[in-house]
C-alpha positions in Angstrom: 0.0 0.0 -0.2 1.3 3.2 -0.8 1.6 6.3 1.5 -1.0 8.9 1.6 0.0 12.7 0.8 -3.1 14.0 2.9 -1.9 16.1 5.8 -3.0 14.6 9.1 -6.5 16.1 10.7 -4.6 17.8 13.8 -2.1 19.7 11.3 -4.7 21.2 9.6 -6.5 22.4 13.2 -3.4 23.8 14.1 -3.3 25.9 11.1 -6.2 27.4 10.8 -5.7 28.2 14.7 -2.6 29.6 14.0 -4.3 31.8 11.2 -6.9 32.9 13.2 -4.6 34.1 15.6 -2.5 35.9 13.3 -5.7 37.9 11.8 -6.9 38.2 15.8 -3.3 39.9 16.0 -3.4 42.0 13.1 -7.1 43.3 13.3 -6.4 44.7 17.1 -3.4 46.1 15.9 -5.2 48.1 13.1 -8.0 49.1 15.5 -5.8 50.4 17.9 -4.3 52.6 15.3 -7.6 54.2 14.0 -9.2 54.1 17.4 -10.2 57.1 19.2 -12.3 57.6 22.2 -15.1 59.7 22.0 -15.0 63.6 22.6 -15.8 64.2 26.0 -19.8 65.5 26.6 -18.6 68.7 28.9 -16.6 71.2 28.7 -15.3 74.5 30.6 -14.6 77.9 28.9 -13.1 80.8 30.9 -14.9 83.3 29.1 -14.3 87.0 31.3 -16.8 89.3 33.5 -20.3 88.4 33.8 -22.1 90.3 31.0 -19.4 90.9 29.0 -18.3 90.1 25.4 -16.3 87.5 26.4 -18.9 86.0 28.4 -21.8 86.7 25.8 -19.7 84.5 23.0 -18.9 81.9 25.6 -22.3 81.5 26.2 -23.2 81.7 22.1 -20.6 79.0 22.0 -22.7 76.7 24.5 -26.1 77.3 22.8 -23.9 75.7 20.1 -22.7 72.6 21.8 -25.7 72.1 23.4 -27.5 70.9 20.0 -25.0 68.3 19.9 -25.2 67.0 23.7 -22.2 68.5 25.0 -22.7 71.0 27.9 -20.3 73.5 27.9 -19.9 75.6 31.6 -18.6 79.2 31.6 -16.3 80.5 33.9 -16.3 83.9 35.4 -12.7 85.6 34.9 -11.0 89.0 35.5 -10.4 88.9 31.7 -7.8 88.1 28.9 -4.6 87.4 31.3 -6.5 85.1 34.0 -7.9 83.1 31.3 -4.2 82.6 29.7 -3.4 81.4 33.0 -6.0 79.2 33.5 -5.2 77.3 30.2 -2.0 76.9 31.4 -2.5 75.8 34.6 -3.6 71.9 33.7 -5.0 71.7 37.0 -7.3 74.7 36.2 -10.0 72.4 34.5 -10.2 75.0 32.0 -10.4 73.5 28.3 -10.9 76.9 26.0 -10.7 80.6 26.7 -10.7 83.7 25.0 -7.1 85.6 24.5 -5.8 88.4 23.4 -3.6 87.6 20.6 0.1 88.9 21.2 -0.3 88.3 25.2 0.8 84.6 25.3 4.6 83.9 24.3 5.2 81.1 22.1 7.1 78.8 24.7 3.8 79.5 27.3 1.7 78.2 24.7 3.6 75.1 23.5 0.4 73.0 24.8 -2.5 75.6 23.2 -3.6 76.0 19.8 -5.9 79.1 18.6 -8.8 78.1 16.5 -8.6 81.3 15.5 -9.5 85.2 15.6 -13.5 85.6 16.6 -13.7 89.2 16.8 -11.7 92.7 17.1 -10.9 94.4 20.7 -10.0 97.9 20.0 -7.8 99.6 23.0 -11.0 102.5 23.6 -9.3 105.9 25.8 -12.2 107.8 26.9 -11.6 110.6 29.0 -13.3 114.3 29.9 -11.4 116.0 27.7 -10.9 117.7 24.5 -9.5 115.2 22.1 -7.4 117.4 20.3 -5.2 118.0 23.2 -5.2 114.3 25.2 -3.3 111.3 24.5 -1.6 108.8 26.6 1.5 110.8 27.3 -0.9 113.9 28.5 -3.9 112.5 30.3 -6.5 114.9 31.5 -5.8 114.0 35.2 -4.4 111.8 37.4 -7.8 109.8 38.4 -7.1 106.5 35.6 -9.2 103.4 35.4 -7.0 100.5 33.6 -9.1 97.5 34.5 -9.1 94.5 37.5 -6.0 92.7 38.2 -6.1 89.8 35.9 -7.5 91.8 33.1 -6.2 92.2 29.5 -7.2 95.7 29.9 -4.9 96.5 32.6 -2.2 94.8 31.2 -2.7 97.0 27.7 -2.3 100.0 29.7 0.2 99.4 31.7 2.2 98.4 28.8 1.0 101.7 27.0 2.2 103.7 29.6 5.6 102.3 29.9 6.1 102.8 26.1 5.0 106.5 26.1 7.7 106.9 29.1 4.7 108.1 31.5 5.3 108.0 34.8 2.7 106.2 36.9 3.9 107.1 40.4 2.1 110.1 39.7 -1.7 108.3 38.4 -3.7 106.8 40.7 -4.7 103.8 38.7 -7.9 102.2 39.3 -9.0 98.5 38.8 -12.8 99.2 38.2 -14.8 96.8 35.7 -15.8 98.0 32.5 -19.3 98.9 34.0 -18.0 100.8 37.0 -15.7 102.9 34.8 -18.4 103.8 32.8 -20.1 104.8 35.6 -17.7 106.6 37.2 -16.3 108.7 33.9 -19.8 109.7 32.9 -20.7 111.0 36.5 -17.7 112.8 36.9 -15.6 110.7 39.5 -12.6 109.8 37.1 -10.6 111.6 34.5 -10.3 108.9 32.1 -10.9 105.4 31.3 -8.8 102.8 29.2 -10.7 99.4 28.1 -9.6 96.8 25.9 -13.2 95.7 24.6 -15.4 94.8 21.6 -17.6 97.2 19.7 -20.6 95.7 21.5 -19.5 96.1 25.1 -22.2 98.1 26.9 -19.4 100.2 28.5 -18.0 101.2 25.3 -21.9 102.1 23.8 -22.6 103.9 26.8 -19.4 106.0 26.9 -19.7 106.8 23.4 -22.8 108.5 24.2 -22.4 109.7 27.6 -22.3 113.8 27.9 -18.5 115.4 28.1 -17.1 112.4 27.8 -14.8 112.1 24.8 -13.2 109.0 22.6 -9.5 109.7 22.1 -7.7 109.1 18.7 -4.7 107.5 18.5 -2.7 110.0 16.3 0.1 107.3 15.9 -1.4 104.3 16.0 0.8 103.4 12.7 3.7 103.3 14.9 2.3 101.4 17.5 1.0 98.7 14.6 5.0 98.9 13.3 6.2 97.8 16.9 3.7 95.4 17.4 2.5 93.3 14.4 -0.4 91.7 16.0 -2.1 95.1 16.6 -4.1 96.0 13.8 -5.5 99.9 13.0 -9.2 100.6 12.6 -11.0 103.5 11.8 -14.2 104.3 13.7 -16.4 106.9 11.4 -17.9 109.8 12.7 -21.5 109.5 13.5 -21.4 105.7 14.0 -22.2 105.3 17.8 -25.3 108.2 16.9 -25.9 110.0 13.6 -28.7 112.0 15.7 -26.4 113.3 18.4 -23.2 113.1 15.7 -20.7 110.7 18.1 -18.1 110.6 17.6 -17.9 114.1 16.5 -14.7 113.1 14.5 -13.4 110.3 13.2 -11.4 108.2 15.6 -8.4 105.9 14.6 -8.2 102.9 17.2 -5.6 100.2 17.5 -7.1 96.8 18.5 -6.2 93.5 19.9 -7.4 89.7 18.0 -9.7 88.1 20.6 -8.7 84.4 19.8 -10.5 81.4 20.9 -7.6 79.1 22.3 -8.0 75.7 23.9 -5.9 73.0 24.9 -4.0 71.4 22.4 -5.0 67.7 23.3 -9.0 68.5 23.1 -10.7 65.9 20.6 -11.1 67.2 16.8 -14.8 66.7 17.1 -15.5 69.2 19.8 
């Protein structure tokens, strides 16, 4: 009787098992490479002062995300600088925030990414003065509101004072909120207020129409933009706040920051 060429049944089973195991290992490897965890269903965004532009935009995002089943919790802060600090602190719990462009160094933002500019934030210099003579280096009086500690407005005002060689020891620098600054300036309790805020900010809208309060034009805006390329020069047309009252009574040149929406680099792409 001749020898059979067929493999024993046990060998067939062993080959099938080895092939199945190999395919399983390959399949698991592919799944691990392609699989991403589902996005979180809740986020925390640092918004800024309650009722301010950052807060308003953050709550708009909350409504949009809610339609996708994601809860957005808005955290009240002093403003841009505190927002940046919270984003850089891994234990803060803040996932996203609005931050002024140019106020965060590249090394400090290695773990962060900007999703883009949301709106402009001009630097508003209001005073009880004649705009033809007022300027950052020729203030109408010592009582100046520059914003709360931790706000972008305060940082910007102090930088501009330093840039223009202003002796701040001779000034009474006040940490008023935009609303408090608008009330105090309109009532004549302070001499000037420097705000960094969007056009829509209630304090800006109020001061544009307040009697005896003028908006100062940045006559050297080109120089500011040349020194700080992250700034943008804007023109506020005469009468744009009120044609009936002709406020402002002349074109006003402003310098503006870009308000960026910044998130942690680890945020899920779907969000």
